[in-house]
NUGU-112933 format. One record per residue: residue in three letters; x, y, z of N, C-alpha, C in turn. Coordinates in pm, whole numbers, plus 50000, padded with zeros to 5 digits. Atoms other than C-alpha are relative to their C-alpha. Example, Ala and Ser with C-alpha at 12.3 -4.5 7.8 and 13.67 -1.06 7.14 Angstrom:
BEGIN
ATOM   res      nx      ny      nz     cax     cay     caz      cx      cy      cz
ATOM   ALA   50089   49881   50000   51230   49550   50780   50090   50120   50000
ATOM   SER   49918   49881   49994   51367   49894   50714   49923   50109   50073
! end
This chain:
BEGIN
ATOM   res      nx      ny      nz     cax     cay     caz      cx      cy      cz
ATOM   MET   49895   49896   49996   70073   07103   08600   50017   49961   49834
ATOM   SER   49899   50079   50080   70272   06887   08352   49883   49948   49897
ATOM   THR   50105   50037   50104   69963   06739   08175   49918   50079   49897
ATOM   THR   50033   49919   50113   69823   07064   08059   50107   50064   49926
ATOM   LEU   49910   49984   50079   70142   07162   07913   50051   49921   49888
ATOM   ALA   49979   50121   50066   70187   06861   07767   49861   49998   49876
ATOM   GLN   50112   50018   50069   69831   06898   07593   49989   50131   49924
ATOM   GLU   49992   49892   50054   69912   07243   07473   50057   50015   49859
ATOM   PRO   49916   50018   50155   70134   07185   07140   49865   49911   49923
ATOM   LYS   50093   50090   50090   69839   06914   07047   49900   50106   49988
ATOM   THR   50130   49926   50028   69564   07178   07110   50037   50120   49886
ATOM   PHE   49922   49935   50133   69788   07428   06885   49996   49975   49878
ATOM   GLY   49942   50043   50113   69845   07207   06647   49838   49975   49931
ATOM   MET   50149   50013   50081   69458   07136   06607   49928   50119   49980
ATOM   ARG   50065   49841   50036   69362   07510   06633   50080   50051   49836
ATOM   ARG   49917   49977   50103   69618   07559   06334   49969   49925   49892
ATOM   GLU   50046   50042   50105   69441   07282   06131   49898   50044   49970
ATOM   THR   50167   49967   49978   69075   07412   06205   50072   50152   49892
ATOM   LEU   49955   49881   50086   69255   07778   06074   49991   49977   49845
ATOM   GLY   49965   50001   50132   69374   07624   05762   49901   49933   49950
ATOM   MET   50130   50072   50072   69052   07441   05673   49917   50141   49952
ATOM   TRP   50107   49876   50032   68844   07787   05723   50104   50090   49888
ATOM   LEU   49947   49921   50097   69129   07958   05491   50001   49930   49900
ATOM   GLY   50022   50077   50118   69061   07702   05239   49889   50038   49939
ATOM   VAL   50150   49964   50043   68703   07762   05220   49993   50140   49950
ATOM   LEU   50008   49838   50027   68758   08151   05215   50109   49965   49830
ATOM   GLY   49935   49993   50105   69021   08054   04928   49899   49964   49904
ATOM   VAL   50105   50079   50082   68762   07805   04761   49922   50140   49965
ATOM   LEU   50111   49903   50016   68476   08090   04792   50043   50104   49895
ATOM   ILE   49942   49888   50093   68694   08343   04611   50030   49956   49834
ATOM   PHE   50011   50085   50136   68791   08095   04317   49864   49977   49958
ATOM   ALA   50167   50089   50072   68399   07959   04291   49961   50075   49905
ATOM   ILE   50064   49855   50078   68349   08332   04123   50079   49983   49862
ATOM   THR   49947   50002   50115   68585   08242   03861   49953   49989   49907
ATOM   LEU   50083   50043   50115   68380   08060   03667   49870   50096   49931
ATOM   PRO   50111   49864   50079   68083   08324   03582   50076   50134   49982
ATOM   MET   49908   49870   50028   68336   08603   03590   50077   49979   49899
ATOM   THR   49886   50056   50142   68558   08423   03331   49916   49998   49878
ATOM   ARG   50095   50005   50102   68235   08355   03143   49983   50157   49930
ATOM   LEU   50030   49876   50038   68129   08715   03160   50145   50086   49910
ATOM   ALA   49910   49902   50044   68495   08870   03049   50000   49927   49847
ATOM   THR   49919   50077   50140   68557   08597   02749   49844   50008   49914
ATOM   GLY   50105   50030   50056   68187   08569   02652   49966   49883   49946
ATOM   THR   50035   50131   50071   68065   08273   02413   50068   50051   49848
ATOM   GLN   49953   49935   50153   68159   08250   02061   49879   50038   49916
ATOM   ALA   50073   49932   50057   67850   08370   01968   49971   50104   49993
ATOM   ALA   49980   49867   49978   67897   08676   02130   50124   50007   50103
ATOM   PRO   49878   49984   49938   68255   08714   02223   50032   50113   50041
ATOM   GLN   49996   49880   49923   68381   08969   02452   50174   50030   50002
ATOM   LEU   49829   49992   50003   68780   08981   02542   50023   49832   49976
ATOM   SER   49953   50121   50076   68981   08708   02406   50062   49930   50158
ATOM   PRO   49943   50102   49878   69117   08423   02641   50164   50039   50024
ATOM   TRP   49842   49939   50000   69470   08521   02581   49999   50136   50075
ATOM   PHE   50016   49852   49925   69399   08889   02688   49952   49986   50129
ATOM   VAL   50039   50008   49903   69234   08781   02981   50096   49928   50092
ATOM   THR   49893   50046   49970   69509   08552   03071   50113   50068   50039
ATOM   PHE   49912   49899   49999   69772   08810   03024   49970   50092   50096
ATOM   GLY   50021   49893   49936   69577   09085   03141   49962   49984   50177
ATOM   ARG   50009   50009   49795   69469   08946   03525   50142   49977   50025
ATOM   ALA   49891   50051   49917   69820   08780   03580   50102   50135   49988
ATOM   ALA   49948   49862   50017   69963   09146   03451   49972   50108   50140
ATOM   LEU   50080   49928   49904   69714   09310   03718   50038   49984   50128
ATOM   ALA   49949   50054   49893   69806   09096   03981   50165   50026   50020
ATOM   GLY   49852   49993   49983   70193   09123   03911   50012   50170   50041
ATOM   GLY   49993   49870   49971   70150   09524   03930   49972   50011   50167
ATOM   LEU   50048   49977   49836   69985   09513   04292   50097   49919   50074
ATOM   SER   49900   50046   49949   70229   09244   04364   50125   50062   50024
ATOM   LEU   49880   49948   49965   70515   09430   04309   49983   50112   50082
ATOM   ILE   50058   49827   49926   70348   09758   04479   50038   49912   50194
ATOM   VAL   49986   50060   49882   70366   09507   04806   50128   49952   50032
ATOM   LEU   49875   50048   49976   70696   09329   04765   50111   50090   50012
ATOM   VAL   49884   49923   49975   70881   09631   04745   49938   50111   50147
ATOM   ALA   50037   49927   49845   70665   09816   05041   50041   49948   50114
ATOM   THR   49940   50080   49913   70774   09535   05243   50130   49975   50019
ATOM   ARG   49893   50041   50000   71090   09514   05145   50082   49869   50009
ATOM   ALA   49993   50155   49992   71045   09136   05086   50143   49956   49922
ATOM   PRO   49881   50051   50062   71389   08928   05025   49988   49907   49848
ATOM   ARG   50006   50052   50162   71447   08801   04668   49968   49808   50076
ATOM   PRO   50016   50157   49976   71370   08380   04695   50140   49959   50003
ATOM   GLN   49856   50102   50000   71648   08125   04751   49975   49916   49893
ATOM   ARG   50013   50066   50149   71772   07944   04455   49920   49873   49997
ATOM   HIS   50063   50117   49995   71596   07621   04562   49832   50038   50000
ATOM   GLU   50134   49910   50008   71267   07829   04566   49977   50044   49854
ATOM   TRP   50029   49901   50134   71253   07958   04204   49937   49863   49938
ATOM   LYS   50079   50090   50080   71154   07592   04070   49862   50015   50015
ATOM   PRO   50140   50023   49964   70837   07560   04250   49947   50112   49966
ATOM   LEU   50078   49883   50015   70756   07920   04205   49980   50002   49831
ATOM   SER   50055   49975   50147   70821   07896   03832   49874   49881   49963
ATOM   MET   50135   50109   49991   70569   07562   03849   49876   50089   50040
ATOM   ALA   50129   49950   49983   70308   07749   04033   49977   50122   49913
ATOM   LEU   50016   49904   50126   70355   08025   03738   49936   49931   49871
ATOM   LEU   50048   50061   50121   70299   07809   03454   49857   49925   50036
ATOM   GLY   50155   50111   50000   69996   07600   03627   49889   50126   50039
ATOM   ASN   50101   49917   49965   69809   07914   03786   49973   50155   49946
ATOM   ALA   50031   49877   50066   69907   08222   03589   49996   49972   49876
ATOM   ILE   49970   49995   50130   69967   08085   03262   49837   49892   49939
ATOM   GLY   50063   50138   50065   69797   07716   03197   49832   50055   50057
ATOM   TYR   50134   49943   49943   69480   07765   03427   49889   50047   49920
ATOM   PRO   50084   49865   50049   69310   08096   03282   49981   49977   49882
ATOM   LEU   50007   49981   50119   69395   08017   02949   49901   49900   49946
ATOM   LEU   50085   50139   50034   69264   07655   02935   49852   50014   50035
ATOM   LEU   50149   49969   49935   68944   07766   03142   49948   50102   49912
ATOM   GLY   50041   49845   50081   68916   08112   02904   49947   49913   49904
ATOM   TYR   50018   50071   50098   68901   07899   02597   49846   49918   49993
ATOM   ALA   50150   50057   49936   68658   07619   02741   49885   50059   50024
ATOM   LEU   50099   49927   49975   68412   07875   02857   49936   50043   49914
ATOM   ARG   50089   49943   50103   68357   08005   02534   49918   49924   49908
ATOM   VAL   50098   50121   50067   68205   07677   02396   49896   49901   50121
ATOM   VAL   50113   50074   49893   68038   07519   02701   50020   50108   50131
ATOM   THR   50070   49913   49893   67848   07664   02999   50073   50003   50151
ATOM   ALA   49956   49995   49872   67913   07724   03326   50014   49880   50129
ATOM   SER   50043   50099   49943   67760   07445   03474   50052   49877   49906
ATOM   HIS   49905   50106   50030   67929   07220   03219   50147   49993   50024
ATOM   ALA   49884   49950   49950   68242   07354   03325   50051   49892   50134
ATOM   ALA   49992   50080   49854   68170   07226   03702   50002   49856   50010
ATOM   VAL   50015   50098   49965   68095   06921   03595   50151   49918   49994
ATOM   VAL   49912   50065   50013   68455   06843   03494   50119   50053   50098
ATOM   THR   49933   49898   49912   68667   07120   03726   49960   49892   50161
ATOM   ALA   50032   50004   49857   68481   06946   04039   50081   49863   50020
ATOM   LEU   49885   50128   49980   68785   06654   03991   50086   50073   50073
ATOM   LEU   49911   49933   49926   69011   06914   04128   50031   49962   50102
ATOM   PRO   49955   50066   49863   69002   06794   04484   50098   49872   49985
ATOM   LEU   49948   50126   50028   69100   06433   04392   50143   50015   49911
ATOM   VAL   49847   49996   50097   69370   06551   04112   50090   50080   50085
ATOM   THR   49937   49915   49889   69511   06824   04371   50078   49874   50124
ATOM   ALA   49952   50119   49887   69527   06513   04654   50095   49921   49940
ATOM   ALA   49926   50109   50067   69693   06254   04411   50145   50110   49977
ATOM   VAL   49849   49901   50009   69947   06571   04325   50068   50007   50150
ATOM   ALA   49911   49980   49846   70035   06627   04689   50045   49880   50032
ATOM   ALA   49912   50143   49993   70060   06254   04735   50121   49986   49965
ATOM   TRP   49861   50023   50098   70333   06258   04451   50091   50094   50061
ATOM   VAL   49910   49915   49949   70497   06570   04525   50058   50015   50129
ATOM   LEU   49946   49998   49861   70499   06597   04890   50003   49891   50090
ATOM   HIS   49975   50098   49897   70521   06296   04979   49882   49968   50123
ATOM   GLN   50062   50008   49897   70194   06299   05197   49896   49876   49977
ATOM   ARG   50078   50109   50002   69993   05987   05285   49850   50033   50081
ATOM   ALA   50125   49986   49912   69608   05967   05418   49944   49846   49992
ATOM   ARG   50099   50120   49981   69385   05666   05513   49923   49963   49910
ATOM   LEU   50078   50035   50096   69182   05487   05308   49863   50086   49996
ATOM   GLY   50141   49928   50004   68881   05608   05448   49984   50142   49963
ATOM   PHE   49981   49841   50068   68985   05970   05364   49989   50005   49822
ATOM   TRP   50040   50005   50132   69019   05854   05006   49855   49971   49906
ATOM   VAL   50132   50036   50015   68689   05681   05010   49908   50128   49981
ATOM   CYS   50083   49875   50003   68541   06019   05113   50004   50062   49905
ATOM   ALA   49976   49937   50118   68733   06198   04850   49927   49954   49875
ATOM   VAL   50049   50065   50113   68574   05966   04586   49848   50010   49996
ATOM   VAL   50174   49986   49964   68232   05995   04738   49971   50179   49992
ATOM   GLY   50020   49866   49992   68244   06351   04777   50013   50074   49822
ATOM   SER   50008   49937   50176   68365   06414   04369   49893   49934   49937
ATOM   LEU   50120   50073   50074   68106   06140   04274   49868   50088   50004
ATOM   LEU   50073   49963   49986   67868   06313   04442   49979   50194   49907
ATOM   VAL   49976   49874   50117   67956   06689   04249   49957   49956   49884
ATOM   VAL   50016   50048   50155   67998   06511   03926   49821   49947   49965
ATOM   ALA   50122   50030   49996   67633   06367   03971   49879   50119   49989
ATOM   PHE   50107   49871   50036   67475   06692   04045   50063   50089   49936
ATOM   SER   49992   49912   50145   67634   06874   03787   49960   49961   49862
ATOM   LEU   50067   50097   50097   67505   06628   03539   49877   50035   49999
ATOM   LEU   50167   49935   50040   67138   06679   03665   49980   50102   49984
ATOM   ARG   50050   49861   50034   67193   07026   03674   49984   50038   49855
ATOM   ALA   49978   49989   50184   67310   07025   03310   49888   49958   49931
ATOM   TYR   50109   50041   50056   67027   06790   03214   49889   50097   50017
ATOM   GLN   50089   49931   49958   66802   06995   03370   49974   50116   49913
ATOM   GLN   49999   49895   50061   66881   07284   03198   50018   50019   49839
ATOM   GLY   50011   50035   50142   66882   07128   02870   50153   50013   49921
ATOM   HIS   49869   49974   50071   67284   07156   02810   50078   49882   49984
ATOM   GLY   49949   50179   50041   67352   06772   02816   50187   50037   50020
ATOM   PHE   49881   50034   49975   67711   06634   02868   50046   49937   49909
ATOM   GLY   49901   50107   50124   67961   06524   02577   50123   50043   50062
ATOM   PHE   49854   49974   49991   68295   06467   02579   50059   50058   49871
ATOM   GLU   49937   49946   50090   68442   06711   02367   50151   50069   50007
ATOM   TRP   49863   49956   49996   68756   06900   02267   49996   50114   50135
ATOM   ALA   50001   49900   49884   68646   07199   02526   50025   49885   50158
ATOM   ASP   49978   50030   49926   68624   06930   02776   50143   49952   50017
ATOM   LEU   49832   50062   49975   69009   06800   02737   50056   50145   49990
ATOM   LEU   49955   49894   49934   69094   07170   02784   49928   50022   50199
ATOM   LEU   50025   49966   49897   68903   07156   03099   50084   49900   50128
ATOM   VAL   49939   50103   49961   69086   06849   03197   50134   50047   50019
ATOM   GLY   49873   49936   50003   69403   07063   03136   50014   50084   50093
ATOM   ALA   49973   49901   49882   69326   07344   03341   49961   49897   50136
ATOM   VAL   49991   50070   49852   69264   07104   03619   50150   49951   50074
ATOM   PHE   49830   50027   49959   69642   06959   03611   50042   50111   50009
ATOM   ALA   49955   49883   50019   69740   07277   03556   49982   50103   50160
ATOM   ALA   50022   49970   49858   69576   07400   03871   50062   49936   50132
ATOM   SER   49919   50106   49849   69693   07126   04134   50101   49993   49974
ATOM   PHE   49861   49984   50001   70017   07139   04011   50059   50148   50061
ATOM   GLY   50007   49889   49969   70014   07519   04043   49964   50022   50170
ATOM   TYR   50031   49988   49887   69856   07463   04393   50090   49948   50065
ATOM   ILE   49843   50052   49944   70124   07236   04513   50109   50013   49984
ATOM   TYR   49903   49975   50013   70387   07356   04440   50013   50125   50058
ATOM   GLY   49977   49859   49923   70309   07719   04575   50006   49965   50167
ATOM   ALA   50014   50037   49854   70211   07549   04893   50156   49911   50050
ATOM   GLN   49858   50047   49981   70585   07367   04876   50099   50100   50070
ATOM   VAL   49883   49887   49968   70747   07721   04937   49902   50089   50087
ATOM   THR   50091   49906   49907   70482   07872   05168   50091   50010   50096
ATOM   PRO   49938   49970   49851   70642   07800   05505   50141   50076   50000
ATOM   SER   49893   49906   49999   70964   07979   05401   49997   50117   49945
ATOM   LEU   50037   49826   50058   70829   08261   05189   49882   50057   50040
ATOM   GLY   50102   49935   49917   70485   08327   05360   49886   49987   49838
ATOM   ALA   50103   50030   50066   70142   08262   05159   49993   50103   49920
ATOM   GLU   50021   49847   50091   70132   08657   05040   50141   49999   49922
ATOM   ARG   49862   49950   50078   70490   08665   04909   49997   49885   49896
ATOM   VAL   49970   50077   50074   70456   08329   04731   49922   50053   49847
ATOM   ILE   50102   49928   50144   70147   08463   04463   50082   50128   49943
ATOM   CYS   49914   49872   50039   70343   08796   04470   50098   49954   49907
ATOM   TRP   49895   50019   50056   70654   08667   04382   49978   49916   49802
ATOM   VAL   50052   50077   50130   70471   08440   04085   49962   50092   49922
ATOM   CYS   50072   49919   50078   70282   08716   03978   50121   50120   49917
ATOM   VAL   49860   49917   50076   70631   08925   03930   50067   49954   49913
ATOM   MET   49941   50043   50085   70782   08693   03773   49938   49992   49885
ATOM   ALA   50076   50037   50160   70517   08643   03484   50009   50122   49942
ATOM   LEU   50006   49879   50061   70537   09002   03419   50098   50033   49877
ATOM   PRO   49926   50007   50153   70805   08980   03133   49933   49966   49908
ATOM   LEU   50081   50042   50078   70560   08789   02987   49854   50044   49993
ATOM   THR   50150   49955   49991   70221   08882   03097   49980   50136   49955
ATOM   LEU   50005   49839   50039   70279   09268   03049   49991   50028   49850
ATOM   PRO   49984   49979   50139   70388   09256   02673   49863   49916   49935
ATOM   GLY   50107   50081   50071   70096   09011   02618   49889   50049   50013
ATOM   ALA   50110   49931   49959   69836   09193   02771   49986   50123   49898
ATOM   LEU   50012   49910   50081   69932   09507   02541   49989   49967   49857
ATOM   LEU   50009   50024   50127   69968   09274   02225   49874   49942   50018
ATOM   THR   50130   50052   50066   69622   09122   02251   49871   50071   50069
ATOM   TRP   50120   49920   49994   69442   09440   02352   49897   50029   49936
ATOM   PRO   50088   49941   50111   69110   09466   02242   49951   50093   49934
ATOM   GLN   50027   49875   50074   69044   09634   01965   49846   50038   49918
ATOM   GLN   50133   49974   50027   68670   09619   01935   49930   50035   50167
ATOM   PRO   50072   49986   49902   68434   09750   02190   49970   49897   50048
ATOM   VAL   50026   50116   49911   68347   09495   02477   49895   50077   50063
ATOM   ALA   50094   49963   49894   68066   09506   02710   50081   50060   50188
ATOM   ALA   49914   49961   49907   68155   09682   03067   49964   49891   50092
ATOM   SER   49981   50095   49901   68058   09347   03253   50124   49929   49952
ATOM   ALA   49891   50099   50029   68342   09187   03082   50100   50051   50023
ATOM   TRP   49889   49947   49918   68561   09439   03221   49985   49947   50165
ATOM   VAL   50029   50032   49892   68411   09375   03538   50072   49860   50040
ATOM   GLY   49935   50123   50004   68491   09011   03530   50148   50007   49966
ATOM   MET   49865   50019   50033   68836   09079   03364   50067   50061   50209
ATOM   VAL   49989   49870   49882   68900   09320   03696   49998   49888   50131
ATOM   TYR   50038   50117   49904   68762   09008   03928   50140   49914   49994
ATOM   VAL   49888   50115   50004   68998   08758   03817   50101   50059   50029
ATOM   GLY   49846   49968   49980   69302   08960   03811   50024   50025   50149
ATOM   VAL   49980   49925   49823   69237   09140   04184   49983   49862   50086
ATOM   PHE   50055   50118   49901   69057   08824   04343   50060   49837   49949
ATOM   SER   49975   50098   50025   69089   08521   04171   50177   50004   49942
ATOM   MET   49818   50023   50056   69488   08574   04036   50085   50036   50140
ATOM   TRP   49929   49943   49889   69593   08743   04384   49975   49988   50116
ATOM   MET   50044   50045   49866   69405   08768   04682   49911   49876   50039
ATOM   GLY   50041   50150   49970   69255   08431   04667   50079   49937   50042
ATOM   PHE   49869   50062   49971   69584   08269   04670   50069   50050   50161
ATOM   PHE   49976   49986   49860   69669   08469   05028   49951   49898   50052
ATOM   ALA   50078   50130   49893   69415   08233   05176   50016   49873   49978
ATOM   TRP   49989   50170   50056   69456   07901   04970   50143   49968   50055
ATOM   TYR   49913   50048   49975   69801   07896   05014   50054   49963   50141
ATOM   ARG   49991   49979   49834   69825   07969   05381   49901   49898   50061
ATOM   GLY   50100   50131   49938   69550   07709   05435   50031   49886   49979
ATOM   LEU   49914   50138   50066   69724   07434   05231   50126   49974   50125
ATOM   ALA   49825   50009   49915   70064   07521   05474   49912   49947   50125
ATOM   MET   50019   50005   49829   69853   07532   05818   49904   49860   49987
ATOM   GLY   50075   50131   49979   69571   07243   05766   50066   49881   49933
ATOM   GLY   49972   50115   50054   69785   07011   05528   49929   49993   49863
ATOM   ALA   50094   49955   50158   69720   07013   05126   49962   49860   49990
ATOM   LEU   50061   50091   50042   69587   06674   05125   49838   50060   50072
ATOM   ARG   50135   49988   49940   69292   06761   05396   49944   50119   49925
ATOM   VAL   50030   49887   50058   69268   07129   05283   49944   49977   49859
ATOM   SER   50042   49993   50123   69236   07044   04921   49877   49937   49994
ATOM   GLN   50134   50045   50031   68899   06876   04976   49917   50095   50034
ATOM   THR   50070   49886   49971   68743   07202   05071   49956   49998   49846
ATOM   GLN   50048   49940   50147   68741   07254   04680   49891   49935   49946
ATOM   LEU   50105   50061   50014   68472   07007   04686   49863   50083   50028
ATOM   LEU   50118   49909   50029   68215   07296   04730   50032   50121   49918
ATOM   GLN   49994   49910   50129   68343   07503   04454   49926   50027   49918
ATOM   PRO   50149   49994   50093   68065   07416   04217   49909   50065   50072
ATOM   PHE   50115   49961   49926   67811   07492   04500   50011   50144   50009
ATOM   PHE   49989   49833   49980   67953   07853   04566   49989   50070   49863
ATOM   SER   50010   49890   50147   67983   07931   04199   49848   49988   49956
ATOM   ILE   50154   50000   50039   67634   07828   04165   49926   50123   50089
ATOM   LEU   50077   49896   49922   67524   08078   04434   50075   50128   49954
ATOM   ALA   49921   49858   50045   67729   08351   04280   49922   50006   49874
ATOM   ALA   50092   49966   50156   67559   08272   03946   49829   50033   49995
ATOM   VAL   50153   49962   49927   67203   08351   04134   50000   50177   49937
ATOM   PRO   50007   49863   50027   67292   08728   04120   50076   50052   49844
ATOM   LEU   49908   49970   50126   67551   08720   03807   49938   49985   49900
ATOM   LEU   50051   50016   50091   67382   08536   03595   49844   49943   49975
ATOM   GLY   50165   50005   50006   67003   08507   03678   49960   49847   50051
ATOM   GLU   50054   50129   49995   67018   08127   03756   49925   49994   50142
ATOM   PRO   50070   50018   49924   66785   07978   03993   50082   49907   50094
ATOM   LEU   49980   50105   49853   66834   07800   04365   49928   49932   50019
ATOM   ASP   50103   50119   49994   66661   07499   04414   50024   49941   50142
ATOM   VAL   49981   50093   49888   66627   07248   04683   50058   49886   50020
ATOM   VAL   49919   50089   50042   66817   06982   04494   50131   50077   50063
ATOM   THR   49877   49957   49950   67128   07209   04537   50053   50023   50103
ATOM   LEU   49999   49934   49872   67078   07298   04875   50039   49836   50043
ATOM   GLY   50005   50109   49961   67051   06917   04927   50173   49918   49999
ATOM   PHE   49842   50030   50025   67390   06828   04734   50095   50049   50079
ATOM   ALA   49892   49922   49869   67566   07082   04922   50045   49934   50116
ATOM   LEU   49992   50100   49855   67505   06933   05244   50086   49898   49981
ATOM   ALA   49866   50135   49986   67639   06595   05163   50107   50021   49933
ATOM   VAL   49836   49993   50047   67919   06728   04996   50096   50073   50148
ATOM   VAL   49928   49916   49870   67999   06928   05335   50015   49860   50066
ATOM   ALA   49983   50110   49888   67950   06602   05518   50114   49908   49947
ATOM   THR   49895   50058   50034   68177   06418   05298   50123   50071   50034
ATOM   VAL   49859   49922   50022   68491   06711   05344   49997   49970   50159
ATOM   LEU   49977   50004   49839   68426   06691   05741   50029   49862   50043
ATOM   ILE   49936   50148   49968   68427   06317   05746   50161   49967   49947
ATOM   GLY   49862   50037   50060   68724   06301   05550   50113   50077   50056
ATOM   LYS   49912   49908   49884   68892   06537   05770   50038   49934   50110
ATOM   LYS   49976   50086   49912   68822   06327   06068   50071   49845   49966
ATOM   LEU   49967   50110   50017   68937   06032   05899   50184   50040   49943
ATOM   SER   49870   49999   50014   69262   06168   05793   50089   50076   50116
ATOM   GLN   49906   49964   49917   69389   06322   06116   50083   49861   50071
ATOM   GLY   49935   50116   49944   69664   06090   06247   50081   49908   49896
ATOM   ALA   49918   50083   50141   69774   05964   05853   50151   50061   50034
ATOM   ARG   49880   49979   50025   70114   05946   05817   50055   50044   49854
! end
């Protein structure tokens, strides 16, 4: 009897971590569609649609309006004084920095090209988590993280080469690197206040705090020329799902499963993006894609096991 009772907290903790991993995967799946949807929204330099500034402000304003309704309906208490800084960092990283830099980059490079650089997001997020949250992991965890990231980069390079896009270091790559760092800091600082505020309230407060900037910004950058209906579809998706609902699952997953471990589910993001690009962009799905995806999944699972018991 006593042995069973003693095992219950451990079992509950393992179930909590597993649920956190699955929530992280759900968040990554939602975020993965951001790349093709952002490209639909902004268009290219040759055929521009909505401006990156409007997409950035508009998606955050849309999410802010939804967030305000939720906060008022649930009578959510105001954040405590010590919670304003993490929320502000999440605002700068997730609501402004990442979408703006990504939007400009995707006007120049393809989604496949962008996936090469954004594949580094798990390692950067883990490094930020180790620095900000003072989390540590075993050496094996970092080895798996490096191997998984290299697999993603290798696949992205191969895919870009096969499509004739190539890969060269240009100013758009600097924008993508900046977007990766912005997203990483936003993720970690948002996760920092999730235990006290709750996942849903974190992103809601971030979006509401941004409204004094994003709402006027959206109105000032409203498109003056007609744009394709697909651009508006992309805009609505990144506003409702990428900017809002995806974070419900993502922040809670980081809090429940641990930021270091759950951040590795981001290794799957390029492959989810490729799957989404099949119906959205007409890109083919081949055996090489599935093979690399399975290899990356293996590194995530191995890394999760090696990270257990880390201090």
